[in-house]
N, C-alpha and C positions, 0 to 999 in steps of 0.2 A: 616684787617681793626679795628681792637680791640683798645682800647683806652689802652693809655699807661703811665696814671698818677695814679700810687698807685693802680692797680686793685686789688681788695677784691675777695679771691677764698672762695666759700660758700660750704660747705660740698655737696656733690652730693647725690641725693635720687633717686637711682636706682635699687631697688628690682624689677620694671617691667622690666626692658629693659635684665635680668642677666638671664641665661638658669639658670634650664627650667622655672622660671616665666616669663619671653619674650614669652617663645613658649606657655605658659598658656594664658598669655596675649591677643596674637594673635589668636588663637582658641577662646577665647570668644567675640571675638571683629571682627571675618573674617566676619561672614553671614551677620553682624549689616551694617558693614561699605561697604560692598561689595553691599548691597541695596541700603543703603545711598549716597555713591559718585557718584555717576551717575548723582544724579537728584541736584545737586550742580553747580548753574552759572558757578563756575571756574573751572568743572571739564571738563579738553581737550577730555578725551577718549570718547565721546557721539558717540553713533554709534559703539563704537567698542566691542566685548564681551569682559567681564572680566574674565581674568582666573585665577585670586587668588591674595593675596596680600603679601608681606613681610614684617617684622618689621625691619626698619632698625635703629632706637632709639627711646627709650622711658624715658621720663625726668619729674617726680612729681616738677610741681615748688611749689604746695602746695599738701600736703599728702591727697591720693586719698583713700587708702586702710584703715585708721584707722577709729574707729567708731566715732559717734559724729556727730553732725548737719552741722558742717561747708562745704562747698562746695567743692572739690578737683578742681587743675587744672594739668591737664596732657596733654604733650608737645610730639606729637607724627610726627617722620617720614614715610611716607609709600610707600613703591615702588608697582605698581599696576606691576601685570604679564599680557599681551595680552594672550588671548586664542590662543593655535596653530591653524596655518593656516586661523585665520582670513584675510586674504588677505588683508591687512592694510600697511600703513609704518610709522606702530608704532616703535616706538625704542624695540631693541630685550629685552633688561634687564626693559625695561617698564619704566613709568615717576615714578617721586619721589614728594609726595606731603606733604605740611605741616599742619598738625592736632591739634588746639587747642580744649581740650575736656572737659569739666564740669562734675565732679561726684558726686552726692545728693543722700540719702537716699529715697528721694522724692522731687519731681519737682513740684514748683509754677506753678499755673495754667498759670501766662504770659509766662512763658517759655516752655509751651505745645508745640508750635510748634517747639520746637529748638530740640526736642529730636530726638535723633539717635537710641536709643534702651534700653532695660537692659538684661544684658550677663546672661546668663544661669548657668553659669560655669566660673572659673577661678578666680584671685583676684577681680576681680571687679563684683563678682557673687549680682543678684539683686537689684543693686544699677542702677538710672537712669543715663545715658551717653547721655551727648548734647553738643551742638555747645556751645563752653566757650565764643564765642564774644557778644552771644546775651545776656548775664548774665551781667550788669554793675558791679555787682561787682567783677566778677573774669576779665573784663577787666581792671578794675583799680587796682588789683592786680598785673597784666604784667606790667601796667606804672611804679609802685611799683617798680618792678624787675629791670626794665629798667632806672631808677635814680640812680642804683649804680651800678659801673662795675664790673666787678670779671667773675666768671665762676659757671655752673652749671651741672655737669653731662658733657655731649657731648656740652652744650649752652654757647656761651661766648658774655658776653654782655659789648658794649661799649658806650662810652660817649664823647662828646667836651669838652673840658678840661671848655670853658666858659659858654658854655650850662646852663641857668636858667631852672628845670623842674620844676614847683611848685606841691609839694604834694596832694594829695585829692581830683583831678579835677574829675568832674562827666564825664562817659565815655558813647558815643552814637553811634552803627553801623551805618556807612553809607549802605546806599542799592544802588542797579543800577550798581556796577561797573562788570565786566565780568570774569577777570581772575586773582582780588587777591581781596583782603578784606582790608578796612580803618576802623579806629575806632577814630572819633574825641573827643579828652578830652577839655574839657571847651570852648573857645573858643582860647585856647594860642596852642594846639598842635594837630596832625593828627599823628596815627600809619596806615601805610601801610605793612601789611603782606602779603608775595608774597607766593602763594599756592604751585606753581609746581615750584621746585627749582633744582638745579644741580648745580655743582662744580665749584666755581669761584665768584670773587666778582660782585654783580650784576649792572651795569653803573647805576641804579637808586640811588644808594650809591656813587659809583667810582666819577663820574661828579661832581655832586653838591660838595662833598669832596674837587673835586680838582676847584671848581668855586669859593668857600667859602674860599679858600686857597688864590686864584690868586685875591679876593677883588673882584670878584663880585657881586652884589647889586638884579640881575635878576633873582636868583634861592632860594629858600630858602635853605638854610644851615642845614643839620643833626644836631639834638642836641644830639639822642642815636640811636643805631641800636644793633641787634644780632644776631648772626650766629651761625652754627653748623660745629663741628672742633673733626671727630674721625678717627681712622684708615679704610683705605679703602672709605674712603670719596670721594674722586676723584682723579686724575690727581693732579702729585707734583708742585706744583709753581716753576719755574725757575729751576728744577730739582734739587732741595734739599729733605730734606726730609721729610717736614712738607706738609703734605696733603692740597688740596688747601680749604677753609671754603664754604661753601654754605650762601648767604645772605639771612636771616628768615624774617626780617623786619626791618621800617626805619623811626624812629621818626622825624619830620619835623615842623616847626610853620605852624599853621593853619591861613589862610589870612581871615582873618574875613572881611566881607564885601564885598568880590570880585566876579567879576562874570567872567564865563569862555567865551574866545570867539567866541565859537559858540550859547552860548545864544544870546550876543551883537550882532551879526550880523544876526540874525532871526528877536529882535528886531528892528534893521536898517529896515530890508527888510519888514516889517509889518506896520511899520511906515511910509516908504518910505523917508526914512533919508540919509544924507550923511553920509559914513563909512569911507569914504577915510582920513581922517585925523588920524582916529584910527588904521587903514592898513598902513599907513606911519609911525607912531612910534612901531607900532609893526614889521615893517620890521628891524629900527632900532635896538630892544630889540633883534630880531634875530641874527644879526650881532655883537653885541658887547657878547653876548653869543658864537659866532662861534671864532671871538676874543680871547676871554679869552682861550677858550677849547686849540687853537693851539698855545697859550702861553705858557699854562702848560702842557700840554700832547704832546708824540713826536708826528710829522708829516711824510708826505713822499709824494713823486711826482711819477705818474702813467706816463709812458710814451707810446709807440708804440704797444710795446706786449699786455701791461695790458689794454689798451684802446681798442685795438681791440679784445681781451678776453671778453672784457667787454660787447662791441657788440654784438658779437658773442651769449652770455649768454642771452641779451635782445631779439634777435631773437628767439633762441632757447624757450625763454619761450613765444613768442607772436607764435607760430608752437603749441604750448600745448595748447594754449585757444583758438585759433580758430579751433583745432580739438573737443574741449570741446561745444564753444560756436558759433552756425553757423551764428549769427549776428555779429561777427567779419569778416568773410572771405570777404566780398565786401571793407573791407580797408586793408585787407593785404599787397597789394602791397604800398601802400600811407604809411601805418604805419613804413614797412622798410625801407623806405627813408630815416626816422628820425633816425634810426640805422646804416643805410650804412653813412649817414652825420658823423656821428660820427667816422667810421669807416678812413672816409676819411681824417677826421679830425687828427686824430693821425701818418696818413701816412705822411702827410705834416707838420708832427714836431710838432702838438701840444700836450701838455702836460696838465695834472692837478693835482694839490693839494688834498692830502687826509688828514685828519683829525678825532677825536673821536666826533663823532654827537649826536644828540638827538636821531633819529633814526627811529622815527613816529609822525612828528609835523606836528601837527593841529589845527583848531580853540578850539577842546576843550582842549589843552593841557598848554593853554596861560591863564591866570587869569591878570584882569584888576581891580585893588585896587585904589579907589578914596585916594586922598591927604586929610587926617582928614584937614588938615589947609585949604582947596578950592584952591590949588595950580595945580590944574592938576589932572592928575593919572596915574599910574604906571604898566607896563606890568610884568608880572613874568610868567617863563616859569618853568613848574613842568613835572612829569613822564618821567624821562631819560630811565625806562626799554627799550625802544624799542619795536618793534614787538614782543609780549610774545610767540608766536606761533613758532619764530624763534630758534632755538641755539641759547644758550648763547654767542660760541666763535664767531657767526656771527652778533651777537647785539653788539660785543665789537670792531668789527673789522674798522677800519677808514674807513672812506667815501668820496666822495666830498663835497662841502657844498651844490651843487644844490640839492642834494637831498633830504634834509631836507626844502629847497624852494621849489621843487616840489612838496612836501607834503600838504605844505600850501597853494599853488597857487589850488592844486585839491581840498581842503577843503573850500578855495571860492564859487568856482562851485559846490560844494554839498551843501551849505547853500543857492545858488539861487536858485538849483533845490527845494531848501523845499517852496517855495512862492508858491501860490495854484495856481495862476495867470497866471502866467509867463511873454513870451512876451517880447519884445524890451529891456523895462525898466530893469526888472531882467535882460538880457542879458550884458546890457551896466552897469549895479552893479558890476557884477562879473569881467568886463575887468577893470572897473575903480578901482576896489580895486586889484584885480593883479597888475596893472601897479603902484600905491602908495604904495604896500609892497614892490614892488623890486627896486623902487626909496627908499624909507627909508633903505631899505636894504645898496645900495651903498651908499648913505651918511655917513652912520657909518662904512663899509666894506672899502672904496675905490674902490671897483670891482664890476660894474654892472652885475648881472645874466642875464639880459635881453641880453646882450652883449655875452656871452658865450652860444652861440644860439645853437653850436651844443650839448654840453653838457646840456642845460637847456629841450632844447627838446626832448633828446633822456632819460633821466630820468623823464621827467614828463609824455611822452609815455607807457614807463615802468611801470609807474604806475597807470596809467588809465587802460592799461592791465589786469594789476592784481586785479583791484577793478571790473573790467567786471566779471572775471573769479570767484571773492569771490560772488557777487550780484547775479550771476546765480546759484551758489551753496546754497546759505543761504537766498539772499532776493531778489526774482525774481523781483518784484516789483519797487525794486528799480534800475533796470538794467538799465533805460530809462538815469541814472545820469551818469556814467561813457561812455554812447554811444555818448552822445553829444558832450562830448570832446575827441573822437576818431573820429568823424566824423570833427571834426574841425582840431585836431592832421593831419589827413590822407590829408588835402589838401595839394597841392603841395608848397603850401608858409610857411606853418608849423605854 
């Protein structure tokens, strides 16, 4: 996905990536990073013993080993090695993480919390190494680098031909994200940096670019991006000679003044106000995105063998979940009916169109932006990365649109369960907004998801079963939220 408009190739500064310097760099950082990585909110290996680290690539975006008081900016790709026999499902080769490290002779007090450590050997010996995104100066230097297409060592920078990216924008790191990191530049752009990376174009770059090319105004169009390409970086795209790139970051317009759908839903519940109009327009927005993706990218049709296999996979996940969460067991037979109805639908000749999807659609992934002219508001859809815990190949696989729809319907239930008193009014709020969302979708798409009964029921049930397993393992206090849906979905009427 690199930019084709007259890229400029910069001289590579790679002394830190070459042996023996690369080995010396890794030795000097290994202990520091092994202690620091497990404490980061985006580190996926929590609870797994860390066997060691492998340096995949190192690139100086600004000099790190030279003398002077100017901070250096070091880009690393590090592969973790799981400990032998740790009993987990970690990839045998470990996960690959993107790190951006600042290097200074002395660290200002304001950057103290970002300190990784001080190497006692190697090319960075005695210098302060820290998380660079906390440093507005280095975050600003990264933006300046992204304004110019070209290459620097293993890194390749691309830019949309017509994108306007102002220089000198102040940088601030956002907090609260779990799987990635984001930096906002002024009120103009936001840079999303993927922390755990793998070969292949990330859907959060691929799909917004396709939607922008199709003229969709529902998704902020990428302004710039960068990726890593080097020998042995991954499988070869299309069977050619070039390895697939690793998408590292995407710069997109920052929708200042927007509020995400989750916060709006909670406000509606807190003030007992109607939200169905917003849900209806959100359904229309979802349908417009699906329609544009289907027109821009290949689609396919699932027939009896594939749909029966889908139902079988759902039953297997239910069996695994009931073994792990005893609270599910009384509802197992009722939930199976939904999956068996999908298999019966397939045996009757039913089919299902599949296409590229958002993959993790919920109220937190949509933004409502007021029209500055006072002519209503506009829904935008963001974060097309999919579920970060799933392999990239799975996240890029086409699926039925009802999978996204089911995710949003479950999100209405989750919002309703945040209301402190609960009761019939809250249940009616969720039901009314689910119906309004589906009706808005039907008006824009021409197909009503509520009439695709077998598909919608199966995918919503599969999502709720996943939620039960997740909450039981990670947030037991939230288990009642998906269990309320489980009781409803297990009823004979579905």
